[in-house]
TORKOL-4160 file (C-alpha; in steps of 0.2 Angstrom, whole numbers, padded with zeros to 4 digits, m for minus):
470
<pt num="1" X="0000" Y="0000" Z="0000"/>
<pt num="2" X="0006" Y="0018" Z="m0004"/>
<pt num="3" X="0000" Y="0034" Z="0005"/>
<pt num="4" X="0001" Y="0050" Z="m0005"/>
<pt num="5" X="0000" Y="0068" Z="0002"/>
<pt num="6" X="m0001" Y="0085" Z="m0005"/>
<pt num="7" X="m0005" Y="0102" Z="0002"/>
<pt num="8" X="0002" Y="0111" Z="0017"/>
<pt num="9" X="0019" Y="0103" Z="0023"/>
<pt num="10" X="0025" Y="0117" Z="0035"/>
<pt num="11" X="0030" Y="0105" Z="0048"/>
<pt num="12" X="0036" Y="0091" Z="0037"/>
<pt num="13" X="0020" Y="0081" Z="0040"/>
<pt num="14" X="0020" Y="0075" Z="0022"/>
<pt num="15" X="0038" Y="0076" Z="0017"/>
<pt num="16" X="0051" Y="0079" Z="0030"/>
<pt num="17" X="0063" Y="0086" Z="0017"/>
<pt num="18" X="0050" Y="0094" Z="0006"/>
<pt num="19" X="0044" Y="0112" Z="0003"/>
<pt num="20" X="0030" Y="0121" Z="0013"/>
<pt num="21" X="0018" Y="0118" Z="m0001"/>
<pt num="22" X="0017" Y="0101" Z="m0010"/>
<pt num="23" X="0007" Y="0104" Z="m0026"/>
<pt num="24" X="0007" Y="0087" Z="m0034"/>
<pt num="25" X="0003" Y="0070" Z="m0025"/>
<pt num="26" X="0019" Y="0064" Z="m0017"/>
<pt num="27" X="0022" Y="0047" Z="m0009"/>
<pt num="28" X="0024" Y="0049" Z="0009"/>
<pt num="29" X="0039" Y="0041" Z="0019"/>
<pt num="30" X="0028" Y="0029" Z="0028"/>
<pt num="31" X="0033" Y="0012" Z="0023"/>
<pt num="32" X="0020" Y="m0001" Z="0023"/>
<pt num="33" X="0023" Y="m0019" Z="0018"/>
<pt num="34" X="0011" Y="m0026" Z="0004"/>
<pt num="35" X="0003" Y="m0038" Z="0016"/>
<pt num="36" X="0000" Y="m0024" Z="0030"/>
<pt num="37" X="m0016" Y="m0014" Z="0028"/>
<pt num="38" X="m0016" Y="0004" Z="0034"/>
<pt num="39" X="m0033" Y="0004" Z="0044"/>
<pt num="40" X="m0033" Y="0023" Z="0046"/>
<pt num="41" X="m0024" Y="0039" Z="0041"/>
<pt num="42" X="m0029" Y="0055" Z="0050"/>
<pt num="43" X="m0021" Y="0072" Z="0052"/>
<pt num="44" X="m0022" Y="0088" Z="0062"/>
<pt num="45" X="m0014" Y="0105" Z="0057"/>
<pt num="46" X="0004" Y="0100" Z="0061"/>
<pt num="47" X="0004" Y="0081" Z="0061"/>
<pt num="48" X="m0001" Y="0066" Z="0052"/>
<pt num="49" X="m0004" Y="0049" Z="0059"/>
<pt num="50" X="m0005" Y="0032" Z="0050"/>
<pt num="51" X="m0012" Y="0016" Z="0059"/>
<pt num="52" X="m0006" Y="m0001" Z="0054"/>
<pt num="53" X="m0011" Y="m0015" Z="0065"/>
<pt num="54" X="m0004" Y="m0011" Z="0083"/>
<pt num="55" X="0007" Y="0003" Z="0077"/>
<pt num="56" X="0005" Y="0021" Z="0075"/>
<pt num="57" X="0017" Y="0031" Z="0064"/>
<pt num="58" X="0017" Y="0050" Z="0068"/>
<pt num="59" X="0025" Y="0063" Z="0057"/>
<pt num="60" X="0027" Y="0082" Z="0058"/>
<pt num="61" X="0028" Y="0093" Z="0073"/>
<pt num="62" X="0034" Y="0082" Z="0087"/>
<pt num="63" X="0044" Y="0086" Z="0103"/>
<pt num="64" X="0044" Y="0104" Z="0099"/>
<pt num="65" X="0052" Y="0101" Z="0082"/>
<pt num="66" X="0046" Y="0100" Z="0064"/>
<pt num="67" X="0051" Y="0086" Z="0052"/>
<pt num="68" X="0050" Y="0072" Z="0065"/>
<pt num="69" X="0044" Y="0055" Z="0064"/>
<pt num="70" X="0041" Y="0041" Z="0077"/>
<pt num="71" X="0032" Y="0025" Z="0078"/>
<pt num="72" X="0022" Y="0020" Z="0094"/>
<pt num="73" X="0017" Y="0002" Z="0098"/>
<pt num="74" X="0000" Y="m0001" Z="0105"/>
<pt num="75" X="m0003" Y="m0016" Z="0117"/>
<pt num="76" X="m0019" Y="m0020" Z="0107"/>
<pt num="77" X="m0027" Y="m0020" Z="0090"/>
<pt num="78" X="m0032" Y="m0002" Z="0086"/>
<pt num="79" X="m0049" Y="0002" Z="0080"/>
<pt num="80" X="m0050" Y="0021" Z="0080"/>
<pt num="81" X="m0038" Y="0036" Z="0082"/>
<pt num="82" X="m0042" Y="0054" Z="0086"/>
<pt num="83" X="m0027" Y="0066" Z="0083"/>
<pt num="84" X="m0027" Y="0084" Z="0089"/>
<pt num="85" X="m0014" Y="0096" Z="0092"/>
<pt num="86" X="m0013" Y="0091" Z="0110"/>
<pt num="87" X="m0018" Y="0073" Z="0112"/>
<pt num="88" X="m0019" Y="0056" Z="0103"/>
<pt num="89" X="m0033" Y="0046" Z="0108"/>
<pt num="90" X="m0032" Y="0027" Z="0104"/>
<pt num="91" X="m0047" Y="0016" Z="0105"/>
<pt num="92" X="m0044" Y="m0003" Z="0105"/>
<pt num="93" X="m0055" Y="m0017" Z="0098"/>
<pt num="94" X="m0057" Y="m0024" Z="0115"/>
<pt num="95" X="m0053" Y="m0009" Z="0127"/>
<pt num="96" X="m0052" Y="0010" Z="0127"/>
<pt num="97" X="m0035" Y="0018" Z="0131"/>
<pt num="98" X="m0027" Y="0034" Z="0128"/>
<pt num="99" X="m0009" Y="0040" Z="0124"/>
<pt num="100" X="m0007" Y="0057" Z="0131"/>
<pt num="101" X="0002" Y="0066" Z="0117"/>
<pt num="102" X="0008" Y="0084" Z="0120"/>
<pt num="103" X="0020" Y="0093" Z="0109"/>
<pt num="104" X="0031" Y="0097" Z="0123"/>
<pt num="105" X="0033" Y="0079" Z="0129"/>
<pt num="106" X="0046" Y="0066" Z="0124"/>
<pt num="107" X="0035" Y="0058" Z="0111"/>
<pt num="108" X="0047" Y="0043" Z="0108"/>
<pt num="109" X="0045" Y="0037" Z="0126"/>
<pt num="110" X="0027" Y="0041" Z="0128"/>
<pt num="111" X="0017" Y="0026" Z="0135"/>
<pt num="112" X="0000" Y="0021" Z="0131"/>
<pt num="113" X="m0010" Y="0021" Z="0147"/>
<pt num="114" X="m0027" Y="0015" Z="0152"/>
<pt num="115" X="m0040" Y="0029" Z="0153"/>
<pt num="116" X="m0055" Y="0027" Z="0165"/>
<pt num="117" X="m0071" Y="0030" Z="0156"/>
<pt num="118" X="m0085" Y="0038" Z="0167"/>
<pt num="119" X="m0103" Y="0038" Z="0160"/>
<pt num="120" X="m0115" Y="0051" Z="0166"/>
<pt num="121" X="m0134" Y="0051" Z="0164"/>
<pt num="122" X="m0143" Y="0067" Z="0156"/>
<pt num="123" X="m0144" Y="0074" Z="0174"/>
<pt num="124" X="m0125" Y="0073" Z="0176"/>
<pt num="125" X="m0125" Y="0058" Z="0189"/>
<pt num="126" X="m0111" Y="0045" Z="0187"/>
<pt num="127" X="m0117" Y="0028" Z="0182"/>
<pt num="128" X="m0108" Y="0012" Z="0187"/>
<pt num="129" X="m0109" Y="0004" Z="0170"/>
<pt num="130" X="m0094" Y="0000" Z="0159"/>
<pt num="131" X="m0093" Y="0010" Z="0142"/>
<pt num="132" X="m0084" Y="0004" Z="0127"/>
<pt num="133" X="m0081" Y="0017" Z="0114"/>
<pt num="134" X="m0081" Y="0013" Z="0096"/>
<pt num="135" X="m0075" Y="0029" Z="0088"/>
<pt num="136" X="m0072" Y="0047" Z="0094"/>
<pt num="137" X="m0071" Y="0064" Z="0084"/>
<pt num="138" X="m0068" Y="0082" Z="0089"/>
<pt num="139" X="m0069" Y="0100" Z="0082"/>
<pt num="140" X="m0066" Y="0116" Z="0091"/>
<pt num="141" X="m0082" Y="0115" Z="0101"/>
<pt num="142" X="m0087" Y="0097" Z="0102"/>
<pt num="143" X="m0079" Y="0080" Z="0106"/>
<pt num="144" X="m0091" Y="0066" Z="0102"/>
<pt num="145" X="m0090" Y="0047" Z="0103"/>
<pt num="146" X="m0100" Y="0032" Z="0098"/>
<pt num="147" X="m0101" Y="0017" Z="0110"/>
<pt num="148" X="m0102" Y="m0001" Z="0105"/>
<pt num="149" X="m0120" Y="0000" Z="0109"/>
<pt num="150" X="m0122" Y="0013" Z="0096"/>
<pt num="151" X="m0126" Y="0027" Z="0108"/>
<pt num="152" X="m0119" Y="0044" Z="0105"/>
<pt num="153" X="m0113" Y="0056" Z="0118"/>
<pt num="154" X="m0101" Y="0071" Z="0121"/>
<pt num="155" X="m0084" Y="0068" Z="0129"/>
<pt num="156" X="m0075" Y="0078" Z="0142"/>
<pt num="157" X="m0057" Y="0074" Z="0146"/>
<pt num="158" X="m0053" Y="0077" Z="0165"/>
<pt num="159" X="m0036" Y="0072" Z="0172"/>
<pt num="160" X="m0035" Y="0053" Z="0167"/>
<pt num="161" X="m0053" Y="0051" Z="0164"/>
<pt num="162" X="m0065" Y="0052" Z="0149"/>
<pt num="163" X="m0082" Y="0058" Z="0154"/>
<pt num="164" X="m0095" Y="0052" Z="0142"/>
<pt num="165" X="m0112" Y="0061" Z="0143"/>
<pt num="166" X="m0125" Y="0053" Z="0132"/>
<pt num="167" X="m0135" Y="0065" Z="0120"/>
<pt num="168" X="m0154" Y="0065" Z="0121"/>
<pt num="169" X="m0154" Y="0054" Z="0106"/>
<pt num="170" X="m0163" Y="0037" Z="0106"/>
<pt num="171" X="m0159" Y="0031" Z="0088"/>
<pt num="172" X="m0144" Y="0019" Z="0085"/>
<pt num="173" X="m0129" Y="0028" Z="0077"/>
<pt num="174" X="m0118" Y="0022" Z="0064"/>
<pt num="175" X="m0106" Y="0037" Z="0062"/>
<pt num="176" X="m0102" Y="0054" Z="0069"/>
<pt num="177" X="m0091" Y="0068" Z="0062"/>
<pt num="178" X="m0087" Y="0086" Z="0068"/>
<pt num="179" X="m0083" Y="0102" Z="0060"/>
<pt num="180" X="m0076" Y="0117" Z="0069"/>
<pt num="181" X="m0092" Y="0121" Z="0077"/>
<pt num="182" X="m0105" Y="0108" Z="0072"/>
<pt num="183" X="m0108" Y="0090" Z="0073"/>
<pt num="184" X="m0116" Y="0077" Z="0060"/>
<pt num="185" X="m0124" Y="0061" Z="0066"/>
<pt num="186" X="m0128" Y="0047" Z="0054"/>
<pt num="187" X="m0140" Y="0034" Z="0060"/>
<pt num="188" X="m0141" Y="0015" Z="0056"/>
<pt num="189" X="m0156" Y="0019" Z="0046"/>
<pt num="190" X="m0147" Y="0031" Z="0035"/>
<pt num="191" X="m0154" Y="0048" Z="0042"/>
<pt num="192" X="m0143" Y="0063" Z="0046"/>
<pt num="193" X="m0145" Y="0073" Z="0062"/>
<pt num="194" X="m0135" Y="0089" Z="0065"/>
<pt num="195" X="m0132" Y="0101" Z="0080"/>
<pt num="196" X="m0121" Y="0115" Z="0085"/>
<pt num="197" X="m0118" Y="0132" Z="0077"/>
<pt num="198" X="m0126" Y="0135" Z="0061"/>
<pt num="199" X="m0118" Y="0152" Z="0056"/>
<pt num="200" X="m0114" Y="0146" Z="0038"/>
<pt num="201" X="m0129" Y="0135" Z="0035"/>
<pt num="202" X="m0118" Y="0120" Z="0039"/>
<pt num="203" X="m0132" Y="0111" Z="0049"/>
<pt num="204" X="m0143" Y="0110" Z="0033"/>
<pt num="205" X="m0159" Y="0116" Z="0041"/>
<pt num="206" X="m0162" Y="0131" Z="0030"/>
<pt num="207" X="m0157" Y="0144" Z="0044"/>
<pt num="208" X="m0141" Y="0150" Z="0052"/>
<pt num="209" X="m0148" Y="0147" Z="0069"/>
<pt num="210" X="m0139" Y="0135" Z="0082"/>
<pt num="211" X="m0146" Y="0119" Z="0087"/>
<pt num="212" X="m0143" Y="0113" Z="0105"/>
<pt num="213" X="m0148" Y="0095" Z="0102"/>
<pt num="214" X="m0148" Y="0084" Z="0087"/>
<pt num="215" X="m0161" Y="0088" Z="0074"/>
<pt num="216" X="m0165" Y="0078" Z="0058"/>
<pt num="217" X="m0160" Y="0085" Z="0042"/>
<pt num="218" X="m0177" Y="0085" Z="0034"/>
<pt num="219" X="m0172" Y="0089" Z="0016"/>
<pt num="220" X="m0163" Y="0072" Z="0016"/>
<pt num="221" X="m0176" Y="0061" Z="0024"/>
<pt num="222" X="m0181" Y="0047" Z="0011"/>
<pt num="223" X="m0163" Y="0046" Z="0004"/>
<pt num="224" X="m0153" Y="0033" Z="0013"/>
<pt num="225" X="m0136" Y="0039" Z="0017"/>
<pt num="226" X="m0120" Y="0029" Z="0019"/>
<pt num="227" X="m0107" Y="0040" Z="0026"/>
<pt num="228" X="m0105" Y="0059" Z="0031"/>
<pt num="229" X="m0091" Y="0071" Z="0032"/>
<pt num="230" X="m0088" Y="0088" Z="0040"/>
<pt num="231" X="m0077" Y="0103" Z="0035"/>
<pt num="232" X="m0073" Y="0119" Z="0044"/>
<pt num="233" X="m0091" Y="0126" Z="0041"/>
<pt num="234" X="m0097" Y="0114" Z="0027"/>
<pt num="235" X="m0105" Y="0097" Z="0027"/>
<pt num="236" X="m0106" Y="0083" Z="0015"/>
<pt num="237" X="m0116" Y="0066" Z="0014"/>
<pt num="238" X="m0114" Y="0051" Z="0003"/>
<pt num="239" X="m0130" Y="0041" Z="m0002"/>
<pt num="240" X="m0131" Y="0022" Z="m0003"/>
<pt num="241" X="m0131" Y="0024" Z="m0022"/>
<pt num="242" X="m0116" Y="0035" Z="m0023"/>
<pt num="243" X="m0123" Y="0052" Z="m0024"/>
<pt num="244" X="m0115" Y="0067" Z="m0015"/>
<pt num="245" X="m0125" Y="0080" Z="m0006"/>
<pt num="246" X="m0117" Y="0095" Z="0001"/>
<pt num="247" X="m0121" Y="0111" Z="0010"/>
<pt num="248" X="m0114" Y="0125" Z="0021"/>
<pt num="249" X="m0101" Y="0138" Z="0018"/>
<pt num="250" X="m0095" Y="0141" Z="0000"/>
<pt num="251" X="m0083" Y="0155" Z="0002"/>
<pt num="252" X="m0069" Y="0146" Z="m0007"/>
<pt num="253" X="m0080" Y="0135" Z="m0019"/>
<pt num="254" X="m0079" Y="0120" Z="m0007"/>
<pt num="255" X="m0097" Y="0116" Z="m0011"/>
<pt num="256" X="m0093" Y="0115" Z="m0030"/>
<pt num="257" X="m0106" Y="0129" Z="m0032"/>
<pt num="258" X="m0102" Y="0146" Z="m0040"/>
<pt num="259" X="m0092" Y="0156" Z="m0028"/>
<pt num="260" X="m0090" Y="0172" Z="m0038"/>
<pt num="261" X="m0099" Y="0181" Z="m0052"/>
<pt num="262" X="m0098" Y="0174" Z="m0069"/>
<pt num="263" X="m0085" Y="0179" Z="m0081"/>
<pt num="264" X="m0081" Y="0172" Z="m0098"/>
<pt num="265" X="m0070" Y="0158" Z="m0101"/>
<pt num="266" X="m0066" Y="0142" Z="m0091"/>
<pt num="267" X="m0057" Y="0151" Z="m0077"/>
<pt num="268" X="m0072" Y="0160" Z="m0072"/>
<pt num="269" X="m0073" Y="0152" Z="m0055"/>
<pt num="270" X="m0055" Y="0152" Z="m0050"/>
<pt num="271" X="m0046" Y="0164" Z="m0040"/>
<pt num="272" X="m0030" Y="0167" Z="m0030"/>
<pt num="273" X="m0030" Y="0170" Z="m0012"/>
<pt num="274" X="m0017" Y="0183" Z="m0013"/>
<pt num="275" X="m0030" Y="0197" Z="m0014"/>
<pt num="276" X="m0039" Y="0191" Z="0002"/>
<pt num="277" X="m0027" Y="0197" Z="0015"/>
<pt num="278" X="m0029" Y="0205" Z="0032"/>
<pt num="279" X="m0012" Y="0208" Z="0040"/>
<pt num="280" X="m0019" Y="0214" Z="0056"/>
<pt num="281" X="m0029" Y="0198" Z="0059"/>
<pt num="282" X="m0014" Y="0188" Z="0053"/>
<pt num="283" X="m0002" Y="0197" Z="0065"/>
<pt num="284" X="m0014" Y="0195" Z="0080"/>
<pt num="285" X="m0016" Y="0177" Z="0077"/>
<pt num="286" X="0003" Y="0174" Z="0076"/>
<pt num="287" X="0006" Y="0184" Z="0092"/>
<pt num="288" X="m0008" Y="0174" Z="0101"/>
<pt num="289" X="0000" Y="0157" Z="0094"/>
<pt num="290" X="0017" Y="0162" Z="0100"/>
<pt num="291" X="0010" Y="0166" Z="0117"/>
<pt num="292" X="0001" Y="0149" Z="0118"/>
<pt num="293" X="0017" Y="0140" Z="0113"/>
<pt num="294" X="0026" Y="0150" Z="0127"/>
<pt num="295" X="0013" Y="0146" Z="0140"/>
<pt num="296" X="0014" Y="0127" Z="0135"/>
<pt num="297" X="0033" Y="0127" Z="0136"/>
<pt num="298" X="0036" Y="0123" Z="0118"/>
<pt num="299" X="0045" Y="0133" Z="0104"/>
<pt num="300" X="0036" Y="0142" Z="0091"/>
<pt num="301" X="0037" Y="0132" Z="0075"/>
<pt num="302" X="0046" Y="0141" Z="0061"/>
<pt num="303" X="0051" Y="0128" Z="0048"/>
<pt num="304" X="0060" Y="0139" Z="0035"/>
<pt num="305" X="0064" Y="0157" Z="0034"/>
<pt num="306" X="0051" Y="0161" Z="0021"/>
<pt num="307" X="0037" Y="0153" Z="0032"/>
<pt num="308" X="0030" Y="0170" Z="0037"/>
<pt num="309" X="0013" Y="0175" Z="0043"/>
<pt num="310" X="0008" Y="0179" Z="0025"/>
<pt num="311" X="0009" Y="0161" Z="0020"/>
<pt num="312" X="0007" Y="0150" Z="0036"/>
<pt num="313" X="m0007" Y="0159" Z="0045"/>
<pt num="314" X="m0017" Y="0167" Z="0031"/>
<pt num="315" X="m0030" Y="0153" Z="0033"/>
<pt num="316" X="m0032" Y="0155" Z="0051"/>
<pt num="317" X="m0038" Y="0173" Z="0048"/>
<pt num="318" X="m0053" Y="0165" Z="0039"/>
<pt num="319" X="m0055" Y="0151" Z="0051"/>
<pt num="320" X="m0055" Y="0162" Z="0066"/>
<pt num="321" X="m0063" Y="0178" Z="0059"/>
<pt num="322" X="m0081" Y="0176" Z="0056"/>
<pt num="323" X="m0082" Y="0192" Z="0046"/>
<pt num="324" X="m0071" Y="0186" Z="0032"/>
<pt num="325" X="m0065" Y="0200" Z="0020"/>
<pt num="326" X="m0069" Y="0191" Z="0004"/>
<pt num="327" X="m0087" Y="0188" Z="0010"/>
<pt num="328" X="m0090" Y="0206" Z="0016"/>
<pt num="329" X="m0083" Y="0212" Z="m0001"/>
<pt num="330" X="m0095" Y="0202" Z="m0011"/>
<pt num="331" X="m0110" Y="0206" Z="0001"/>
<pt num="332" X="m0113" Y="0222" Z="m0008"/>
<pt num="333" X="m0115" Y="0213" Z="m0025"/>
<pt num="334" X="m0133" Y="0212" Z="m0031"/>
<pt num="335" X="m0137" Y="0194" Z="m0034"/>
<pt num="336" X="m0148" Y="0188" Z="m0049"/>
<pt num="337" X="m0161" Y="0175" Z="m0044"/>
<pt num="338" X="m0165" Y="0162" Z="m0058"/>
<pt num="339" X="m0183" Y="0160" Z="m0062"/>
<pt num="340" X="m0183" Y="0141" Z="m0060"/>
<pt num="341" X="m0176" Y="0132" Z="m0045"/>
<pt num="342" X="m0176" Y="0135" Z="m0027"/>
<pt num="343" X="m0166" Y="0149" Z="m0018"/>
<pt num="344" X="m0156" Y="0146" Z="m0002"/>
<pt num="345" X="m0161" Y="0155" Z="0014"/>
<pt num="346" X="m0152" Y="0172" Z="0016"/>
<pt num="347" X="m0140" Y="0175" Z="0030"/>
<pt num="348" X="m0143" Y="0189" Z="0042"/>
<pt num="349" X="m0136" Y="0205" Z="0038"/>
<pt num="350" X="m0127" Y="0207" Z="0054"/>
<pt num="351" X="m0117" Y="0191" Z="0050"/>
<pt num="352" X="m0108" Y="0201" Z="0037"/>
<pt num="353" X="m0113" Y="0189" Z="0023"/>
<pt num="354" X="m0124" Y="0190" Z="0008"/>
<pt num="355" X="m0138" Y="0178" Z="0003"/>
<pt num="356" X="m0133" Y="0164" Z="m0008"/>
<pt num="357" X="m0144" Y="0156" Z="m0022"/>
<pt num="358" X="m0145" Y="0138" Z="m0028"/>
<pt num="359" X="m0151" Y="0136" Z="m0045"/>
<pt num="360" X="m0159" Y="0121" Z="m0053"/>
<pt num="361" X="m0151" Y="0104" Z="m0055"/>
<pt num="362" X="m0144" Y="0109" Z="m0072"/>
<pt num="363" X="m0125" Y="0111" Z="m0069"/>
<pt num="364" X="m0124" Y="0124" Z="m0084"/>
<pt num="365" X="m0118" Y="0140" Z="m0075"/>
<pt num="366" X="m0116" Y="0151" Z="m0091"/>
<pt num="367" X="m0134" Y="0156" Z="m0090"/>
<pt num="368" X="m0136" Y="0159" Z="m0072"/>
<pt num="369" X="m0127" Y="0174" Z="m0065"/>
<pt num="370" X="m0127" Y="0170" Z="m0047"/>
<pt num="371" X="m0115" Y="0167" Z="m0033"/>
<pt num="372" X="m0118" Y="0155" Z="m0018"/>
<pt num="373" X="m0109" Y="0160" Z="m0002"/>
<pt num="374" X="m0119" Y="0149" Z="0009"/>
<pt num="375" X="m0130" Y="0134" Z="0004"/>
<pt num="376" X="m0143" Y="0132" Z="0019"/>
<pt num="377" X="m0151" Y="0116" Z="0012"/>
<pt num="378" X="m0142" Y="0100" Z="0006"/>
<pt num="379" X="m0140" Y="0100" Z="m0013"/>
<pt num="380" X="m0136" Y="0086" Z="m0025"/>
<pt num="381" X="m0118" Y="0088" Z="m0032"/>
<pt num="382" X="m0115" Y="0085" Z="m0050"/>
<pt num="383" X="m0098" Y="0079" Z="m0056"/>
<pt num="384" X="m0091" Y="0082" Z="m0073"/>
<pt num="385" X="m0095" Y="0064" Z="m0078"/>
<pt num="386" X="m0107" Y="0051" Z="m0072"/>
<pt num="387" X="m0099" Y="0043" Z="m0058"/>
<pt num="388" X="m0103" Y="0033" Z="m0042"/>
<pt num="389" X="m0094" Y="0040" Z="m0027"/>
<pt num="390" X="m0087" Y="0028" Z="m0014"/>
<pt num="391" X="m0079" Y="0041" Z="m0002"/>
<pt num="392" X="m0080" Y="0059" Z="0002"/>
<pt num="393" X="m0070" Y="0070" Z="0014"/>
<pt num="394" X="m0069" Y="0088" Z="0019"/>
<pt num="395" X="m0054" Y="0099" Z="0024"/>
<pt num="396" X="m0056" Y="0116" Z="0032"/>
<pt num="397" X="m0061" Y="0124" Z="0015"/>
<pt num="398" X="m0059" Y="0110" Z="0002"/>
<pt num="399" X="m0067" Y="0094" Z="m0002"/>
<pt num="400" X="m0062" Y="0078" Z="m0010"/>
<pt num="401" X="m0071" Y="0062" Z="m0017"/>
<pt num="402" X="m0066" Y="0045" Z="m0023"/>
<pt num="403" X="m0076" Y="0036" Z="m0036"/>
<pt num="404" X="m0079" Y="0017" Z="m0037"/>
<pt num="405" X="m0068" Y="0016" Z="m0052"/>
<pt num="406" X="m0053" Y="0023" Z="m0041"/>
<pt num="407" X="m0053" Y="0041" Z="m0047"/>
<pt num="408" X="m0050" Y="0056" Z="m0036"/>
<pt num="409" X="m0059" Y="0073" Z="m0038"/>
<pt num="410" X="m0055" Y="0089" Z="m0028"/>
<pt num="411" X="m0062" Y="0107" Z="m0027"/>
<pt num="412" X="m0061" Y="0122" Z="m0015"/>
<pt num="413" X="m0047" Y="0132" Z="m0007"/>
<pt num="414" X="m0030" Y="0128" Z="m0014"/>
<pt num="415" X="m0018" Y="0140" Z="m0006"/>
<pt num="416" X="m0006" Y="0126" Z="m0002"/>
<pt num="417" X="m0009" Y="0115" Z="m0016"/>
<pt num="418" X="m0021" Y="0103" Z="m0007"/>
<pt num="419" X="m0031" Y="0100" Z="m0022"/>
<pt num="420" X="m0017" Y="0091" Z="m0030"/>
<pt num="421" X="m0018" Y="0100" Z="m0047"/>
<pt num="422" X="0000" Y="0107" Z="m0047"/>
<pt num="423" X="m0005" Y="0125" Z="m0044"/>
<pt num="424" X="m0012" Y="0137" Z="m0030"/>
<pt num="425" X="m0028" Y="0141" Z="m0039"/>
<pt num="426" X="m0044" Y="0140" Z="m0028"/>
<pt num="427" X="m0058" Y="0134" Z="m0039"/>
<pt num="428" X="m0077" Y="0129" Z="m0037"/>
<pt num="429" X="m0075" Y="0117" Z="m0052"/>
<pt num="430" X="m0075" Y="0099" Z="m0047"/>
<pt num="431" X="m0059" Y="0093" Z="m0055"/>
<pt num="432" X="m0050" Y="0076" Z="m0058"/>
<pt num="433" X="m0033" Y="0074" Z="m0050"/>
<pt num="434" X="m0025" Y="0067" Z="m0065"/>
<pt num="435" X="m0009" Y="0061" Z="m0057"/>
<pt num="436" X="m0017" Y="0045" Z="m0051"/>
<pt num="437" X="m0024" Y="0041" Z="m0068"/>
<pt num="438" X="m0008" Y="0045" Z="m0077"/>
<pt num="439" X="0002" Y="0033" Z="m0065"/>
<pt num="440" X="m0011" Y="0020" Z="m0066"/>
<pt num="441" X="m0015" Y="0021" Z="m0048"/>
<pt num="442" X="m0032" Y="0016" Z="m0041"/>
<pt num="443" X="m0037" Y="0027" Z="m0026"/>
<pt num="444" X="m0045" Y="0017" Z="m0012"/>
<pt num="445" X="m0047" Y="0031" Z="0001"/>
<pt num="446" X="m0045" Y="0049" Z="0004"/>
<pt num="447" X="m0043" Y="0059" Z="0020"/>
<pt num="448" X="m0043" Y="0078" Z="0021"/>
<pt num="449" X="m0033" Y="0087" Z="0034"/>
<pt num="450" X="m0037" Y="0105" Z="0038"/>
<pt num="451" X="m0025" Y="0111" Z="0024"/>
<pt num="452" X="m0019" Y="0095" Z="0015"/>
<pt num="453" X="m0025" Y="0079" Z="0008"/>
<pt num="454" X="m0020" Y="0061" Z="0011"/>
<pt num="455" X="m0023" Y="0047" Z="m0002"/>
<pt num="456" X="m0022" Y="0028" Z="0000"/>
<pt num="457" X="m0018" Y="0017" Z="m0015"/>
<pt num="458" X="m0020" Y="m0001" Z="m0012"/>
<pt num="459" X="m0008" Y="m0015" Z="m0017"/>
<pt num="460" X="m0018" Y="m0021" Z="m0031"/>
<pt num="461" X="m0017" Y="m0004" Z="m0040"/>
<pt num="462" X="0002" Y="m0004" Z="m0037"/>
<pt num="463" X="0003" Y="m0021" Z="m0046"/>
<pt num="464" X="m0006" Y="m0014" Z="m0061"/>
<pt num="465" X="0006" Y="0000" Z="m0061"/>
<pt num="466" X="0021" Y="m0011" Z="m0061"/>
<pt num="467" X="0015" Y="m0022" Z="m0075"/>
<pt num="468" X="0012" Y="m0007" Z="m0086"/>
<pt num="469" X="0030" Y="0000" Z="m0083"/>
<pt num="470" X="0036" Y="m0017" Z="m0088"/>
């Protein structure tokens, strides 16, 4: 099996000797024998983790240094991993344990230690029952887990304990995922529930209001869903028949919907992020990040001399600042509403964002002069060709999908080359990543980090490639 990465490499998490931006898919230095299956690949902002049986390979910012790699041995078969900037939570197939993984610690000598899981009822009272977690995910506001009994709840980490608080949700759960401020829940029956903040329409209920408890996405009822994905402020769902539905924020074209007004030519929905700059926000973020590193006793990561605030922290300006410059700028534009097709719900004016419009199902954009900043309801995504999608994943502001035939498509924000097209061009046009076709690789899985993309290619595809080269 091979693992490829492209996009943000500021901490050497994709290539320890590579540039800050990797524009083309590049094989990662994570060696996996042909008979060894990579069960999971995950990423946070500065680090990548690959799970292989009882081993975890970490690469990126470790021990207060960039360009590091280490392998941890787990005492049990690994079922699921949650990687954040502060901790690495490891869930075993027969027990739940956690490795406390802080950047200021000696990662090489870190021990995987048992964590006590305390279950509380809805009134906050401790229950004396044993809880076995199956999976755990987190965003900035929520950490959510699913038990072996298919119950969903929020997790709080206190000292050496995980506090599991079940949500007021009685339906059996198949999968959960978290955006920065919202949560998606997929039931065994294929329905989707969401809760959290809805400031960009990421909950899919047609409003920007928050939801304190899970609420079914009514627009998708009747369509059986197979899997879900959450980006920073956008959401995606894959149906049982291979269709992709998507909704939420479209500031960088991450929904595959028009993000800017039409112009003539094929580049009409492509732009460079160089004009979307707020040095004050970037400077403030850098200072706050430096202070955070100092308080935690770790050095401020600066991988190369040109890794300045303009490049490394420009994304955090948009991720942290709700009144994004590009959105405010376009909010004064008069939007033309097509005569046919539903319109999306307008965002409140005090949110600093204009209303978005979703046209009819025809993907021809030349005759519809609209932009979609936020899609409040799920809409069916149309690909350049008739394909059945087998996997969808969302980054902070980009999206990727794998088809049943093994092709990879990407679209959205591309400041660091995370779309894999060999450039820095942000686009709302769904594009095939040609590298894998050109090299006769069949993509089996894709995982989007916040600013990069990780791709798995199975052993069978490599054999096909080797025969072609001979």
